[in-house]
C-alpha positions in Angstrom: -74.1 55.8 12.7 -72.6 58.8 10.5 -75.3 61.1 12.2 -74.1 60.1 15.6 -70.5 61.0 14.4 -71.1 64.4 13.3 -72.7 65.1 16.7 -69.3 64.4 18.5 -68.1 67.9 19.0 -64.4 68.9 19.7 -65.3 69.5 23.3 -66.8 65.9 23.3 -63.5 64.4 21.9 -61.3 66.2 24.5 -63.9 65.3 27.2 -63.7 61.6 26.4 -60.0 61.5 25.9 -59.1 62.7 28.9 -62.0 61.3 31.2 -63.4 58.1 29.8 -61.3 55.5 27.7 -64.3 53.2 28.1 -66.1 55.3 25.4 -63.2 55.6 23.1 -65.5 53.4 20.8 -67.5 56.6 19.8 -63.9 58.4 18.6 -62.4 55.5 16.8 -65.2 55.6 14.3 -64.5 59.4 13.7 -63.3 60.6 10.1 -59.6 61.5 9.9 -60.3 64.9 9.4 -61.9 65.1 12.9 -58.8 63.3 14.4 -56.5 65.9 12.5 -58.4 68.9 14.0 -58.3 67.3 17.5 -54.4 67.0 17.3 -54.3 70.6 16.1 -56.3 72.0 19.1 -54.5 69.5 21.6 -51.0 70.7 20.4 -52.2 74.4 20.4 -53.5 73.9 24.1 -49.9 72.0 25.2 -47.8 75.2 23.5 -50.0 77.6 25.1 -49.8 76.2 28.6 -45.9 75.5 28.3 -45.2 78.7 26.2 -47.8 81.0 25.6 -49.2 81.7 28.9 -45.7 82.9 30.2 -45.2 84.9 27.0 -48.7 86.7 26.9 -48.3 87.2 30.6 -44.5 88.8 30.3 -45.9 91.0 27.3 -49.0 92.4 29.2 -47.1 92.9 32.2 -44.5 95.0 30.6 -46.8 96.8 28.1 -45.6 94.9 25.2 -42.3 94.5 23.4 -42.1 98.1 22.3 -42.2 99.3 25.8 -39.7 96.5 26.4 -37.1 97.6 23.9 -37.5 101.4 25.2 -37.7 100.7 29.0 -36.4 97.4 29.8 -33.4 96.6 27.7 -30.5 98.4 28.6 -29.2 101.2 26.1 -27.3 99.3 23.5 -25.7 100.5 19.8 -24.5 98.3 17.3 -22.0 100.2 14.8 -21.9 97.2 12.1 -19.1 95.9 13.8 -19.5 95.4 17.5 -22.5 95.5 19.9 -22.4 97.6 23.0 -24.6 97.5 25.9 -24.5 99.5 29.3 -24.8 96.5 31.6 -25.3 92.7 31.1 -28.9 91.6 30.3 -31.1 88.5 30.8 -34.7 88.0 29.8 -37.1 85.2 29.7 -39.7 84.3 27.4 -41.6 80.9 28.5 -38.6 78.5 28.3 -36.4 80.7 26.2 -33.8 83.0 28.0 -31.9 85.9 26.2 -28.7 86.6 27.8 -26.7 89.8 26.7 -23.1 90.3 27.8 -20.8 92.6 25.7 -17.7 92.2 27.8 -16.5 89.4 25.3 -16.7 88.7 21.6 -18.7 85.5 22.3 -20.6 84.4 25.6 -19.0 81.8 27.5 -22.2 79.5 27.4 -20.8 77.2 29.7 -21.6 79.8 32.5 -25.3 79.4 31.8 -27.0 77.4 34.2 -30.8 77.9 33.7 -32.4 74.9 31.9 -34.1 75.3 28.6 -33.3 77.0 25.3 -31.2 80.1 25.1 -29.9 83.1 22.9 -26.5 84.4 24.1 -25.4 87.5 22.6 -22.0 88.8 22.9 -19.9 91.7 21.3 -19.5 90.1 17.8 -21.4 86.7 17.8 -24.6 85.1 18.9 -25.1 81.6 20.0 -28.2 79.4 20.3 -28.6 76.4 22.0 -30.1 74.3 25.0 -29.0 73.9 28.7 -29.7 70.5 30.3 -28.2 69.5 33.5 -26.1 72.5 33.8 -24.2 71.4 30.3 -25.0 74.1 27.5 -25.2 72.6 23.9 -24.7 75.0 21.2 -26.9 74.2 18.0 -26.2 77.7 15.9 -24.1 80.3 15.9 -23.9 83.5 13.9 -21.8 86.7 13.4 -23.7 89.8 14.9 -24.2 91.1 11.2 -26.4 88.4 10.6 -28.9 89.6 13.2 -28.4 93.4 13.5 -28.2 95.9 10.6 -25.7 98.6 11.0 -26.2 101.6 13.3 -28.7 99.7 15.3 -30.2 100.8 18.7 -33.1 100.7 21.3 -35.4 102.9 18.9 -34.9 101.0 15.9 -35.4 97.4 17.9 -38.5 99.3 19.1 -39.5 100.1 15.4 -39.5 96.4 14.3 -41.6 95.0 17.0 -44.2 93.9 14.5 -41.8 91.7 12.6 -40.8 90.2 16.2 -44.3 89.4 17.1 -44.6 87.7 13.5 -41.5 85.9 14.5 -43.0 84.7 17.8 -46.1 83.4 15.9 -44.1 81.3 13.9 -42.1 80.0 16.9 -45.5 79.2 18.2 -46.6 77.1 15.2 -43.2 75.3 14.8 -43.5 74.4 18.6 -47.0 72.9 17.7 -45.4 71.1 14.9 -42.8 69.5 17.5 -45.4 68.7 19.8 -47.7 66.8 16.9 -44.6 64.9 15.7 -44.0 63.8 19.7 -47.4 62.7 20.1 -47.4 60.7 16.8 -44.1 59.2 17.6 -45.3 58.1 21.5 -48.8 57.0 19.8 -46.7 54.8 17.2 -44.6 53.2 20.0 -47.5 52.3 22.0 -49.6 51.0 19.0 -46.7 48.3 18.2 -48.1 46.8 21.5 -51.4 47.8 21.6 -52.2 46.2 18.3 -51.2 42.8 19.3 -53.4 43.4 22.7 -56.2 44.6 20.2 -55.7 41.3 18.1 -55.7 39.0 21.1 -59.1 40.3 22.5 -61.0 40.0 19.1 -61.7 43.8 19.0 -61.9 44.0 15.2 -59.8 47.3 15.2 -57.5 48.0 12.2 -54.0 49.3 13.1 -55.3 52.9 12.0 -57.8 52.6 14.9 -55.5 51.3 17.2 -53.4 54.2 16.5 -56.4 56.7 17.1 -56.8 55.1 20.5 -53.3 55.6 21.6 -53.5 59.2 20.3 -56.5 59.8 22.5 -54.9 57.6 25.4 -52.0 60.3 25.2 -53.8 63.5 25.3 -54.3 63.6 29.5 -50.7 62.4 30.1 -49.4 65.0 27.6 -51.6 67.8 29.6 -50.0 66.8 32.9 -46.6 67.2 31.5 -47.2 70.3 30.3 -48.9 72.0 33.1 -46.0 70.6 35.3 -43.5 72.2 33.0 -45.4 75.5 33.1 -45.5 75.2 36.8 -41.8 75.1 37.2 -41.7 71.3 37.6 -43.4 70.8 40.7 -43.2 67.4 40.3 -39.7 66.1 39.1 -39.5 65.2 35.4 -38.6 61.3 36.3 -41.8 60.8 38.4 -43.7 62.8 36.0 -42.8 60.3 33.2 -43.6 57.5 35.3 -47.2 58.7 36.1 -47.7 59.6 32.6 -46.7 56.4 31.2 -48.9 54.4 33.5 -51.8 56.6 32.9 -51.2 56.3 29.1 -50.9 52.7 29.0 -54.1 52.3 31.4 -56.3 54.5 29.1 -55.1 52.9 26.1 -55.7 49.4 27.5 -59.2 50.4 28.7 -59.7 51.9 25.1 -59.0 49.1 23.3 -61.1 46.7 25.6 -64.0 48.9 24.9 -64.3 47.5 21.5 -63.2 43.8 23.0 -65.8 41.0 21.6 -66.6 39.4 25.2 -68.2 36.4 23.6 -65.1 35.1 22.2 -62.4 34.3 24.7 -59.0 36.0 24.2 -56.0 34.4 22.6 -53.4 33.1 24.9 -50.8 35.5 25.4 
């Protein structure tokens, strides 16, 4: 049996998770280490679809951060007290949009209408937050001196692009952690009902194994949601939520039933 488990590759796990819940019986026998690795790969894929593709495409299209700093960002200077830029500026990195308007000390974030995360840079202050439903919610605010050293300009911005790349990698990893927590939270919620369903059908599954079924059952719904987000919400978020919940429930139920002992009648519900 252990030899069979070793033969189940990462590609096999993903293939079974997204297309064959009747074969989840093979996956619930895998050791915790393989599940953790599976979570890492899936969260990497989800973040790459939602965030990575857009950022990589943008950087390749514009020749990298250094060329963006020198050729795309309007000429600016920071003298240690205020930021001056030749014109207003807006640039998107995936779901993150950077706004610069040095006509005011602080950008009026209520004028930002694009849904998603933002970094709003004014003459003296930087604000970070999220726009949802045409309303901006500031989460953090800093004085300009927190971000820029004195006598800072386009050339110096170009010089620190290696540090910005490292920052983007850290953002990617944090995004992955957030996705992993989201999957685990959803799996825990689904497992409350799924565990009762499992007991009624005499599957013999432990709660930990039911949780594994829920994690695998959420894989396809999460991928569908990520693709829809990356494509600019071709389908409304509400409809996607309904579709993905239906798929998740269907996959989890079928995954649990694959362990059912059909020789024993199910308990009355």
